[in-house]
Each structure stands twice: as C-alpha cells, then as structure tokens.
N, C-alpha and C positions, 0 to 999 in steps of 0.2 A: 745191133754188132754186139757180140759178147767178147771179153780176152783171149779166147783161143784165134778170134778171125783178126783181132787187132795184132796179136804175136806176128801172125804170118804175113803182115803188112813191113814192106823194106820200110827205111829211115824217111825218102822222100814220101811215100805215101799215106803214112802218121803226120808227117808233117800236113800235109795237105787235108787230112782231114780236120785238125786242130785248127786250123786255117777257116776251114768250112764251117767249124762249131762257132767259131769266135765273130765271124761275119752274119750268121745267122744270130746270133744275140746282139749285133749291133744293128742289125738292121729292124730288132723288135725294141729296141730301146731300150734290154734288160739292164734292171739296175742291179748291181754286183756290190754288197755292203763289204768296206774295205774290214777285215780283222781288227780287233781292237789292240792285239799284241802290234799291229802294225805303227800305231800311234807311239807307243813305246819305242820301238827301234828307231822312230824318226826322231822321236825328243832326244833320245839319245845321241845319236849322230848330230843333233844341231848342237846339243851342247858339248860336243867333243871339237866342231869345227869354232864354236865362240872363245873355248879355251886355248885352241892352238894346237890341242892334242891330236886331232885328224891328221892323219896322212893320204895324201894325194897319190896317184899314179895314174900314167898313161894306158891307152888301152892297150898298148903294145904290149907295156910290163906286164899289165893284168893278164893278157894273152900267153906272154912266155911262162910266169910263174905257173900257168894251170897246168903247163905240160911238161915238167921236170919231172 
C-alpha cells in the first residue's frame, strides 16, 4: 500500500487499517523500544508533580481547550 492509496481512504478506513496493523504487531509480540526522549519527558513530568507545579485538567476541559 502506498501513500496515494492511503490518501484515497476515508477516516474510518484509515483507522481500521491502523487497528489492523497494531493487532498484527500484538499477535507477533513485536517489541517496540520506547524512544529515549520519552524518558526525559516522563522525568520532567514527575518533577513537576513532585514540586507541585503540575496542572491537571479534566478530559472535558482538555477537549474544550482543543477546539477553541
């Protein structure tokens, strides 16, 4: 499948394709290494929480902020 074929798919078809890819990887027990930069982000978030500087929002607040 190439990009031209993917671009012809509607959103539902693209989601189905992604689900099928993830399912195939899970069935094959494909090991996906976490990128090193994830560790840095997680460490910074932990520091923010521990220092009391983290701000938490509800899911509805998050959704509302994304569509302003």
